[in-house]
Phi, psi and omega in degrees: 000137183284147179294130183298322180293319177299314180298318178299318177297317179295318179299315178297315178302317181297314182294320184278325186240306188302314181297331187265351181299128179292149183296339180279348178290121181302130177084003183297320180291325178292321178298314179296322177297317178296317178299317179298320179299325181279320188278316191275167184300311183204105178235120180267112180286150001276146174226163176242119178236117181277177185293158176061037177250122175278135183254113176280153179295330186275011181282137172237135181224138174275171180298145176060023174277151180232137177249127183289158181301135176078009180294142181235147176240115184242137178108176184258357180285167180274143174242123178247120180249123183285169180296151175061031176283136175242130187223137175281181182284159171060035175284156185227121178251112182250112182259355180246145180216159179242123181293146177271120181286164176295164181307134181089346179278161180256141178297320184292345179276357182241129181287146176296155180247134179243127179232150181284155174243133179236124173243115185282185186292153172056047180253147174245127175244122178289180181294143175057037174282136176248127180243125184269169186300145174079008184272142171240127177255119187291162181303132176078010181281159176231133181242123183292156182301141177076006182285151174245109185269111183254342182228166179301145178252124179294158179298147175061028180247154174254125180234153178198161174109181179227103356287157183296133178233154179292127178266312180190171172276152176293141179291145180260000000 
């Protein structure tokens, strides 16, 4: 088990320096990858993490996965990113949701629900993709830019839109 003080120091270093390193600075992606390896639950190096990415402790990443610039992870659920993931900038992973009460009920009387997000191997996520709680994106899938993924995506499919719908199967 890693020392809590060491992890806190790495987290502070990442927030103050690592997140802000410009992509042209030699070794900046490696520094962010090393910080992720120390901070997060399970990160298999090498990975590519671009600038302005907040790293949650519950993040899992496979080898050669890449996180786009400005990507955010919101909620308390776990996010698992498979190996060889390619991601555009400003993607949003939302693992928390609030149930809608019946008519006459109050929102504050219902606790939020947190569900995990799973992105399997060899997936492409376009720029500004939003993935909602409990979604699994199958192996080899492609998600178009600006899509809002509300349901599971089958393997080897191309999806796009709001909400994301299957457009076609990937060509073989």
